[in-house]
Steps between C-alpha positions, in 0.01 A plus 500: 500500500293785368124511579319618189136554415332551165186714522214573262151647535330177616787276589405239245610486140758777448678450829535127436650575155739761648600248772589232243703751293676632812585149613654423161715813502614460862598142421692613187683762710575253782306706757330307782149629556167399648232639271124545579221659313194693618272793435636853522269557799656210691853591388449862609427395855774234506771680297729552797523121539670470164830617351351566160151567352453456124189646337384697198638858488143617522475350848824616658327809635281273720796429731630710789812334629609600850822305518833533321504134388195439280522595135198546275583420139261599223491305175374641171482159326403236751611224263843639417777296666756743369321791672477298827873417476593864436290619799659238724846615400404869509374464857808325624336165565782315323 
């Protein structure tokens, strides 16, 4: 099971929306995942505890990953299930 986090500036609205969209896409693709949401500040310090971090492309530079496991995936359109699906496939999560 993948451990996934959706991150936004404050960890409230946008990350919750991203989480719901990610859950829908992972379910559609038959991928088992545990998905959380939080602020980018929290996610930055906890990123190594997750397999995947989803956030806006404007926030990907906030992350410095020091392991070979965690992927940071930036989204241009946070509401686009097709973009989320494409990024999941592109990053070898399926």
